[in-house]
Gaussian input, Z-matrix of N, CA and C with variables (Angstrom, degrees):
# hf/3-21g

backbone

0 1
 N
 C     1     B1
 C     2     B2     1     A1
 N     3     B3     2     A2     1     D1
 C     4     B4     3     A3     2     D2
 C     5     B5     4     A4     3     D3
 N     6     B6     5     A5     4     D4
 C     7     B7     6     A6     5     D5
 C     8     B8     7     A7     6     D6
 N     9     B9     8     A8     7     D7
 C    10    B10     9     A9     8     D8
 C    11    B11    10    A10     9     D9
 N    12    B12    11    A11    10    D10
 C    13    B13    12    A12    11    D11
 C    14    B14    13    A13    12    D12
 N    15    B15    14    A14    13    D13
 C    16    B16    15    A15    14    D14
 C    17    B17    16    A16    15    D15
 N    18    B18    17    A17    16    D16
 C    19    B19    18    A18    17    D17
 C    20    B20    19    A19    18    D18
 N    21    B21    20    A20    19    D19
 C    22    B22    21    A21    20    D20
 C    23    B23    22    A22    21    D21
 N    24    B24    23    A23    22    D22
 C    25    B25    24    A24    23    D23
 C    26    B26    25    A25    24    D24
 N    27    B27    26    A26    25    D25
 C    28    B28    27    A27    26    D26
 C    29    B29    28    A28    27    D27
 N    30    B30    29    A29    28    D28
 C    31    B31    30    A30    29    D29
 C    32    B32    31    A31    30    D30
 N    33    B33    32    A32    31    D31
 C    34    B34    33    A33    32    D32
 C    35    B35    34    A34    33    D33
 N    36    B36    35    A35    34    D34
 C    37    B37    36    A36    35    D35
 C    38    B38    37    A37    36    D36
 N    39    B39    38    A38    37    D37
 C    40    B40    39    A39    38    D38
 C    41    B41    40    A40    39    D39
 N    42    B42    41    A41    40    D40
 C    43    B43    42    A42    41    D41
 C    44    B44    43    A43    42    D42
 N    45    B45    44    A44    43    D43
 C    46    B46    45    A45    44    D44
 C    47    B47    46    A46    45    D45
 N    48    B48    47    A47    46    D46
 C    49    B49    48    A48    47    D47
 C    50    B50    49    A49    48    D48
 N    51    B51    50    A50    49    D49
 C    52    B52    51    A51    50    D50
 C    53    B53    52    A52    51    D51
 N    54    B54    53    A53    52    D52
 C    55    B55    54    A54    53    D53
 C    56    B56    55    A55    54    D54
 N    57    B57    56    A56    55    D55
 C    58    B58    57    A57    56    D56
 C    59    B59    58    A58    57    D57
 N    60    B60    59    A59    58    D58
 C    61    B61    60    A60    59    D59
 C    62    B62    61    A61    60    D60
 N    63    B63    62    A62    61    D61
 C    64    B64    63    A63    62    D62
 C    65    B65    64    A64    63    D63
 N    66    B66    65    A65    64    D64
 C    67    B67    66    A66    65    D65
 C    68    B68    67    A67    66    D66
 N    69    B69    68    A68    67    D67
 C    70    B70    69    A69    68    D68
 C    71    B71    70    A70    69    D69
 N    72    B72    71    A71    70    D70
 C    73    B73    72    A72    71    D71
 C    74    B74    73    A73    72    D72
 N    75    B75    74    A74    73    D73
 C    76    B76    75    A75    74    D74
 C    77    B77    76    A76    75    D75
 N    78    B78    77    A77    76    D76
 C    79    B79    78    A78    77    D77
 C    80    B80    79    A79    78    D78
 N    81    B81    80    A80    79    D79
 C    82    B82    81    A81    80    D80
 C    83    B83    82    A82    81    D81
 N    84    B84    83    A83    82    D82
 C    85    B85    84    A84    83    D83
 C    86    B86    85    A85    84    D84
 N    87    B87    86    A86    85    D85
 C    88    B88    87    A87    86    D86
 C    89    B89    88    A88    87    D87
 N    90    B90    89    A89    88    D88
 C    91    B91    90    A90    89    D89
 C    92    B92    91    A91    90    D90
 N    93    B93    92    A92    91    D91
 C    94    B94    93    A93    92    D92
 C    95    B95    94    A94    93    D93
 N    96    B96    95    A95    94    D94
 C    97    B97    96    A96    95    D95
 C    98    B98    97    A97    96    D96
 N    99    B99    98    A98    97    D97
 C   100   B100    99    A99    98    D98
 C   101   B101   100   A100    99    D99
 N   102   B102   101   A101   100   D100
 C   103   B103   102   A102   101   D101
 C   104   B104   103   A103   102   D102
 N   105   B105   104   A104   103   D103
 C   106   B106   105   A105   104   D104
 C   107   B107   106   A106   105   D105
 N   108   B108   107   A107   106   D106
 C   109   B109   108   A108   107   D107
 C   110   B110   109   A109   108   D108
 N   111   B111   110   A110   109   D109
 C   112   B112   111   A111   110   D110
 C   113   B113   112   A112   111   D111
 N   114   B114   113   A113   112   D112
 C   115   B115   114   A114   113   D113
 C   116   B116   115   A115   114   D114
 N   117   B117   116   A116   115   D115
 C   118   B118   117   A117   116   D116
 C   119   B119   118   A118   117   D117
 N   120   B120   119   A119   118   D118
 C   121   B121   120   A120   119   D119
 C   122   B122   121   A121   120   D120
 N   123   B123   122   A122   121   D121
 C   124   B124   123   A123   122   D122
 C   125   B125   124   A124   123   D123
 N   126   B126   125   A125   124   D124
 C   127   B127   126   A126   125   D125
 C   128   B128   127   A127   126   D126
 N   129   B129   128   A128   127   D127
 C   130   B130   129   A129   128   D128
 C   131   B131   130   A130   129   D129
 N   132   B132   131   A131   130   D130
 C   133   B133   132   A132   131   D131
 C   134   B134   133   A133   132   D132
 N   135   B135   134   A134   133   D133
 C   136   B136   135   A135   134   D134
 C   137   B137   136   A136   135   D135
 N   138   B138   137   A137   136   D136
 C   139   B139   138   A138   137   D137
 C   140   B140   139   A139   138   D138
 N   141   B141   140   A140   139   D139
 C   142   B142   141   A141   140   D140
 C   143   B143   142   A142   141   D141
 N   144   B144   143   A143   142   D142
 C   145   B145   144   A144   143   D143
 C   146   B146   145   A145   144   D144
 N   147   B147   146   A146   145   D145
 C   148   B148   147   A147   146   D146
 C   149   B149   148   A148   147   D147
 N   150   B150   149   A149   148   D148
 C   151   B151   150   A150   149   D149
 C   152   B152   151   A151   150   D150
 N   153   B153   152   A152   151   D151
 C   154   B154   153   A153   152   D152
 C   155   B155   154   A154   153   D153
 N   156   B156   155   A155   154   D154
 C   157   B157   156   A156   155   D155
 C   158   B158   157   A157   156   D156
 N   159   B159   158   A158   157   D157
 C   160   B160   159   A159   158   D158
 C   161   B161   160   A160   159   D159
 N   162   B162   161   A161   160   D160
 C   163   B163   162   A162   161   D161
 C   164   B164   163   A163   162   D162
 N   165   B165   164   A164   163   D163
 C   166   B166   165   A165   164   D164
 C   167   B167   166   A166   165   D165
 N   168   B168   167   A167   166   D166
 C   169   B169   168   A168   167   D167
 C   170   B170   169   A169   168   D168
 N   171   B171   170   A170   169   D169
 C   172   B172   171   A171   170   D170
 C   173   B173   172   A172   171   D171
 N   174   B174   173   A173   172   D172
 C   175   B175   174   A174   173   D173
 C   176   B176   175   A175   174   D174
 N   177   B177   176   A176   175   D175
 C   178   B178   177   A177   176   D176
 C   179   B179   178   A178   177   D177
 N   180   B180   179   A179   178   D178
 C   181   B181   180   A180   179   D179
 C   182   B182   181   A181   180   D180
 N   183   B183   182   A182   181   D181
 C   184   B184   183   A183   182   D182
 C   185   B185   184   A184   183   D183
 N   186   B186   185   A185   184   D184
 C   187   B187   186   A186   185   D185
 C   188   B188   187   A187   186   D186
 N   189   B189   188   A188   187   D187
 C   190   B190   189   A189   188   D188
 C   191   B191   190   A190   189   D189
 N   192   B192   191   A191   190   D190
 C   193   B193   192   A192   191   D191
 C   194   B194   193   A193   192   D192
 N   195   B195   194   A194   193   D193
 C   196   B196   195   A195   194   D194
 C   197   B197   196   A196   195   D195
 N   198   B198   197   A197   196   D196
 C   199   B199   198   A198   197   D197
 C   200   B200   199   A199   198   D198
 N   201   B201   200   A200   199   D199
 C   202   B202   201   A201   200   D200
 C   203   B203   202   A202   201   D201
 N   204   B204   203   A203   202   D202
 C   205   B205   204   A204   203   D203
 C   206   B206   205   A205   204   D204
 N   207   B207   206   A206   205   D205
 C   208   B208   207   A207   206   D206
 C   209   B209   208   A208   207   D207
 N   210   B210   209   A209   208   D208
 C   211   B211   210   A210   209   D209
 C   212   B212   211   A211   210   D210
 N   213   B213   212   A212   211   D211
 C   214   B214   213   A213   212   D212
 C   215   B215   214   A214   213   D213
 N   216   B216   215   A215   214   D214
 C   217   B217   216   A216   215   D215
 C   218   B218   217   A217   216   D216
 N   219   B219   218   A218   217   D217
 C   220   B220   219   A219   218   D218
 C   221   B221   220   A220   219   D219
 N   222   B222   221   A221   220   D220
 C   223   B223   222   A222   221   D221
 C   224   B224   223   A223   222   D222
 N   225   B225   224   A224   223   D223
 C   226   B226   225   A225   224   D224
 C   227   B227   226   A226   225   D225
 N   228   B228   227   A227   226   D226
 C   229   B229   228   A228   227   D227
 C   230   B230   229   A229   228   D228
 N   231   B231   230   A230   229   D229
 C   232   B232   231   A231   230   D230
 C   233   B233   232   A232   231   D231
 N   234   B234   233   A233   232   D232
 C   235   B235   234   A234   233   D233
 C   236   B236   235   A235   234   D234
 N   237   B237   236   A236   235   D235
 C   238   B238   237   A237   236   D236
 C   239   B239   238   A238   237   D237
 N   240   B240   239   A239   238   D238
 C   241   B241   240   A240   239   D239
 C   242   B242   241   A241   240   D240

   B1=1.4564
   B2=1.5338
   B3=1.3339
   B4=1.4633
   B5=1.5137
   B6=1.3246
   B7=1.4604
   B8=1.5182
   B9=1.3206
   B10=1.4610
   B11=1.5242
   B12=1.3140
   B13=1.4568
   B14=1.5315
   B15=1.3402
   B16=1.4689
   B17=1.5328
   B18=1.3426
   B19=1.4687
   B20=1.5417
   B21=1.3127
   B22=1.4678
   B23=1.5247
   B24=1.3209
   B25=1.4649
   B26=1.5252
   B27=1.3053
   B28=1.4668
   B29=1.5254
   B30=1.3247
   B31=1.4656
   B32=1.5314
   B33=1.3249
   B34=1.4636
   B35=1.5235
   B36=1.3276
   B37=1.4642
   B38=1.5267
   B39=1.3104
   B40=1.4606
   B41=1.5196
   B42=1.3353
   B43=1.4483
   B44=1.5241
   B45=1.3259
   B46=1.4616
   B47=1.5247
   B48=1.3312
   B49=1.4622
   B50=1.5251
   B51=1.3070
   B52=1.4563
   B53=1.5198
   B54=1.3025
   B55=1.4565
   B56=1.5208
   B57=1.3169
   B58=1.4630
   B59=1.5263
   B60=1.3207
   B61=1.4650
   B62=1.5240
   B63=1.3365
   B64=1.4663
   B65=1.5267
   B66=1.3372
   B67=1.4674
   B68=1.5253
   B69=1.3328
   B70=1.4566
   B71=1.5278
   B72=1.3146
   B73=1.4689
   B74=1.5281
   B75=1.3327
   B76=1.4638
   B77=1.5206
   B78=1.3493
   B79=1.4658
   B80=1.5226
   B81=1.3253
   B82=1.4576
   B83=1.5266
   B84=1.3100
   B85=1.4672
   B86=1.5306
   B87=1.3271
   B88=1.4611
   B89=1.5261
   B90=1.3361
   B91=1.4673
   B92=1.5283
   B93=1.3362
   B94=1.4612
   B95=1.5257
   B96=1.3340
   B97=1.4579
   B98=1.5184
   B99=1.3196
   B100=1.4604
   B101=1.5281
   B102=1.3267
   B103=1.4647
   B104=1.5311
   B105=1.3317
   B106=1.4667
   B107=1.5198
   B108=1.3275
   B109=1.4623
   B110=1.5233
   B111=1.3239
   B112=1.4611
   B113=1.5206
   B114=1.3127
   B115=1.4587
   B116=1.5272
   B117=1.3133
   B118=1.4647
   B119=1.5262
   B120=1.3079
   B121=1.4680
   B122=1.5235
   B123=1.2945
   B124=1.4575
   B125=1.5175
   B126=1.3334
   B127=1.4652
   B128=1.5205
   B129=1.3301
   B130=1.4602
   B131=1.5277
   B132=1.3396
   B133=1.4651
   B134=1.5256
   B135=1.3362
   B136=1.4707
   B137=1.5237
   B138=1.2973
   B139=1.4574
   B140=1.5272
   B141=1.3126
   B142=1.4510
   B143=1.5294
   B144=1.3273
   B145=1.4576
   B146=1.5289
   B147=1.3225
   B148=1.4637
   B149=1.5308
   B150=1.3339
   B151=1.4755
   B152=1.5245
   B153=1.3305
   B154=1.4642
   B155=1.5266
   B156=1.3423
   B157=1.4602
   B158=1.5215
   B159=1.3181
   B160=1.4638
   B161=1.5288
   B162=1.3256
   B163=1.4642
   B164=1.5245
   B165=1.3319
   B166=1.4668
   B167=1.5197
   B168=1.3151
   B169=1.4610
   B170=1.5246
   B171=1.3225
   B172=1.4677
   B173=1.5230
   B174=1.3367
   B175=1.4604
   B176=1.5187
   B177=1.3074
   B178=1.4604
   B179=1.5225
   B180=1.3307
   B181=1.4567
   B182=1.5137
   B183=1.3367
   B184=1.4596
   B185=1.5278
   B186=1.3308
   B187=1.4620
   B188=1.5294
   B189=1.3331
   B190=1.4690
   B191=1.5270
   B192=1.3130
   B193=1.4744
   B194=1.5267
   B195=1.3280
   B196=1.4705
   B197=1.5237
   B198=1.3161
   B199=1.4674
   B200=1.5250
   B201=1.3378
   B202=1.4692
   B203=1.5259
   B204=1.3188
   B205=1.4654
   B206=1.5249
   B207=1.3195
   B208=1.4646
   B209=1.5247
   B210=1.3202
   B211=1.4677
   B212=1.5283
   B213=1.3149
   B214=1.4646
   B215=1.5215
   B216=1.3245
   B217=1.4677
   B218=1.5211
   B219=1.3136
   B220=1.4675
   B221=1.5271
   B222=1.3016
   B223=1.4685
   B224=1.5174
   B225=1.3323
   B226=1.4520
   B227=1.5154
   B228=1.3335
   B229=1.4674
   B230=1.5253
   B231=1.3338
   B232=1.4527
   B233=1.5152
   B234=1.3379
   B235=1.4613
   B236=1.5121
   B237=1.3336
   B238=1.4603
   B239=1.5235
   B240=1.3451
   B241=1.4570
   B242=1.4217
   A1=112.63
   A2=116.78
   A3=119.26
   A4=112.53
   A5=117.17
   A6=120.81
   A7=114.33
   A8=117.91
   A9=121.73
   A10=109.07
   A11=114.56
   A12=120.81
   A13=109.51
   A14=117.62
   A15=120.93
   A16=114.91
   A17=120.35
   A18=118.14
   A19=112.54
   A20=116.92
   A21=120.31
   A22=110.79
   A23=116.62
   A24=120.54
   A25=109.45
   A26=117.23
   A27=121.54
   A28=111.02
   A29=116.92
   A30=120.48
   A31=110.84
   A32=116.86
   A33=120.68
   A34=109.48
   A35=116.66
   A36=121.28
   A37=111.89
   A38=116.73
   A39=121.31
   A40=113.40
   A41=117.31
   A42=121.52
   A43=114.68
   A44=117.08
   A45=120.56
   A46=112.22
   A47=116.95
   A48=122.21
   A49=108.25
   A50=116.41
   A51=121.13
   A52=112.40
   A53=115.42
   A54=122.22
   A55=108.63
   A56=115.71
   A57=120.92
   A58=109.59
   A59=115.75
   A60=120.03
   A61=110.19
   A62=115.83
   A63=120.65
   A64=110.77
   A65=117.01
   A66=118.49
   A67=110.37
   A68=117.96
   A69=120.78
   A70=110.20
   A71=116.74
   A72=120.72
   A73=110.89
   A74=117.83
   A75=121.11
   A76=111.35
   A77=116.71
   A78=120.10
   A79=110.39
   A80=116.06
   A81=120.38
   A82=110.78
   A83=116.02
   A84=119.58
   A85=110.51
   A86=116.90
   A87=120.85
   A88=112.00
   A89=116.00
   A90=120.62
   A91=112.97
   A92=115.81
   A93=122.33
   A94=111.81
   A95=115.01
   A96=121.41
   A97=107.99
   A98=116.92
   A99=120.53
   A100=109.41
   A101=117.31
   A102=119.55
   A103=111.98
   A104=117.08
   A105=119.89
   A106=111.41
   A107=117.55
   A108=119.96
   A109=111.30
   A110=117.08
   A111=119.87
   A112=111.94
   A113=117.14
   A114=121.11
   A115=113.49
   A116=116.82
   A117=120.19
   A118=109.95
   A119=115.37
   A120=122.08
   A121=112.50
   A122=118.37
   A123=122.26
   A124=107.46
   A125=117.48
   A126=119.99
   A127=113.66
   A128=119.22
   A129=120.61
   A130=112.06
   A131=117.92
   A132=121.63
   A133=110.20
   A134=116.91
   A135=118.81
   A136=109.38
   A137=115.89
   A138=119.50
   A139=109.21
   A140=117.27
   A141=120.93
   A142=112.73
   A143=117.76
   A144=121.48
   A145=112.74
   A146=117.91
   A147=121.59
   A148=112.64
   A149=120.64
   A150=119.39
   A151=112.67
   A152=117.34
   A153=119.37
   A154=111.42
   A155=116.77
   A156=119.54
   A157=110.25
   A158=116.92
   A159=119.73
   A160=111.16
   A161=117.22
   A162=120.50
   A163=110.74
   A164=116.73
   A165=120.88
   A166=111.30
   A167=116.83
   A168=120.32
   A169=111.89
   A170=118.07
   A171=121.25
   A172=111.76
   A173=116.94
   A174=120.87
   A175=110.41
   A176=116.23
   A177=120.65
   A178=110.82
   A179=115.16
   A180=122.67
   A181=115.11
   A182=114.67
   A183=121.74
   A184=111.61
   A185=117.91
   A186=120.16
   A187=110.39
   A188=116.43
   A189=120.62
   A190=110.10
   A191=117.42
   A192=120.35
   A193=111.25
   A194=117.08
   A195=120.47
   A196=110.62
   A197=116.71
   A198=120.17
   A199=110.24
   A200=117.80
   A201=120.58
   A202=110.63
   A203=117.45
   A204=120.76
   A205=110.97
   A206=116.50
   A207=120.48
   A208=110.45
   A209=116.94
   A210=120.62
   A211=110.25
   A212=116.95
   A213=120.13
   A214=111.00
   A215=117.64
   A216=120.24
   A217=110.09
   A218=116.88
   A219=120.39
   A220=110.51
   A221=117.60
   A222=120.74
   A223=110.91
   A224=117.33
   A225=121.04
   A226=111.78
   A227=116.02
   A228=120.46
   A229=110.56
   A230=116.93
   A231=121.35
   A232=110.05
   A233=116.66
   A234=121.27
   A235=113.68
   A236=117.64
   A237=119.91
   A238=112.59
   A239=116.58
   A240=120.46
   A241=112.76
   D1=-25.71
   D2=-178.17
   D3=-107.24
   D4=-0.53
   D5=177.53
   D6=79.68
   D7=24.98
   D8=178.21
   D9=-128.85
   D10=151.64
   D11=176.67
   D12=-79.73
   D13=149.12
   D14=179.87
   D15=-50.48
   D16=-40.46
   D17=179.55
   D18=-61.78
   D19=-35.86
   D20=178.30
   D21=-67.68
   D22=-41.48
   D23=177.97
   D24=-62.65
   D25=-42.11
   D26=178.17
   D27=-60.40
   D28=-39.23
   D29=179.28
   D30=-64.41
   D31=-37.04
   D32=176.31
   D33=-66.49
   D34=-46.40
   D35=-179.46
   D36=-59.08
   D37=-33.97
   D38=-177.94
   D39=-92.64
   D40=5.57
   D41=177.06
   D42=74.15
   D43=16.45
   D44=-178.84
   D45=-80.59
   D46=-27.57
   D47=175.08
   D48=-136.32
   D49=158.93
   D50=-178.75
   D51=-89.09
   D52=-175.13
   D53=179.77
   D54=-147.22
   D55=160.39
   D56=178.61
   D57=-100.24
   D58=165.24
   D59=174.96
   D60=-58.73
   D61=-38.95
   D62=-178.65
   D63=-64.30
   D64=-44.81
   D65=-179.55
   D66=-69.11
   D67=-36.54
   D68=177.60
   D69=-60.34
   D70=-41.12
   D71=178.09
   D72=-63.24
   D73=-38.70
   D74=177.85
   D75=-64.30
   D76=-42.67
   D77=179.92
   D78=-63.96
   D79=-43.43
   D80=-179.54
   D81=-62.09
   D82=-42.77
   D83=179.21
   D84=-62.77
   D85=-44.70
   D86=-179.45
   D87=-63.10
   D88=-33.69
   D89=-178.22
   D90=-95.02
   D91=3.02
   D92=178.85
   D93=55.26
   D94=51.98
   D95=176.27
   D96=-145.26
   D97=-175.31
   D98=178.05
   D99=-97.27
   D100=157.92
   D101=175.20
   D102=-56.73
   D103=-37.64
   D104=179.43
   D105=-61.45
   D106=-37.33
   D107=178.64
   D108=-64.45
   D109=-34.68
   D110=178.13
   D111=-68.93
   D112=-27.42
   D113=-177.01
   D114=-91.98
   D115=-5.38
   D116=-178.35
   D117=-60.54
   D118=146.11
   D119=-176.28
   D120=-56.83
   D121=-56.61
   D122=-179.52
   D123=-148.31
   D124=100.26
   D125=-175.12
   D126=-63.67
   D127=-13.25
   D128=-179.74
   D129=-85.65
   D130=-7.50
   D131=-178.83
   D132=-125.13
   D133=138.92
   D134=174.57
   D135=-60.29
   D136=148.13
   D137=-169.74
   D138=-145.65
   D139=123.27
   D140=-177.36
   D141=-68.74
   D142=-11.16
   D143=179.89
   D144=-86.86
   D145=-6.81
   D146=-175.72
   D147=-53.56
   D148=-46.62
   D149=178.95
   D150=-58.91
   D151=-29.74
   D152=178.33
   D153=-67.58
   D154=-39.79
   D155=176.39
   D156=-62.12
   D157=-42.42
   D158=179.90
   D159=-64.30
   D160=-38.95
   D161=177.57
   D162=-67.08
   D163=-41.36
   D164=179.77
   D165=-62.43
   D166=-32.00
   D167=-179.46
   D168=-63.74
   D169=-22.42
   D170=179.33
   D171=-78.96
   D172=-14.35
   D173=179.08
   D174=-82.30
   D175=170.57
   D176=179.76
   D177=-128.50
   D178=155.88
   D179=171.04
   D180=52.68
   D181=-130.24
   D182=-175.48
   D183=-63.25
   D184=-33.83
   D185=179.03
   D186=-63.89
   D187=-41.95
   D188=178.82
   D189=-64.59
   D190=-45.43
   D191=-179.65
   D192=-62.37
   D193=-40.76
   D194=177.88
   D195=-63.42
   D196=-44.05
   D197=-179.93
   D198=-61.45
   D199=-44.89
   D200=178.79
   D201=-62.71
   D202=-39.15
   D203=179.63
   D204=-63.03
   D205=-42.91
   D206=179.17
   D207=-64.38
   D208=-43.91
   D209=-179.57
   D210=-63.79
   D211=-45.30
   D212=179.41
   D213=-62.70
   D214=-39.48
   D215=178.12
   D216=-63.98
   D217=-42.01
   D218=179.04
   D219=-64.49
   D220=-40.62
   D221=178.14
   D222=-63.26
   D223=-37.85
   D224=177.31
   D225=-63.85
   D226=-37.87
   D227=178.66
   D228=-67.39
   D229=-39.02
   D230=179.09
   D231=-66.19
   D232=-42.92
   D233=-178.64
   D234=-67.87
   D235=-23.78
   D236=-177.34
   D237=-92.38
   D238=-5.13
   D239=-176.00
   D240=-87.16

């Protein structure tokens, strides 16, 4: 549905390769969710950072990427504590 082979999608899921805003939008559409939901740390657990992902989704371009980077870094710090 997104024009990628399963091994490539797996590499994105595992953080081995990056993705573009355009491809993220395609994945979200195929999975019937929002891009922010795809970027959430762990969808099976409630997460206090969720409102930040939703706010970041309203941004565009470099601002959106920076916001996601900050949120992901913060989640990594929480997970390592």
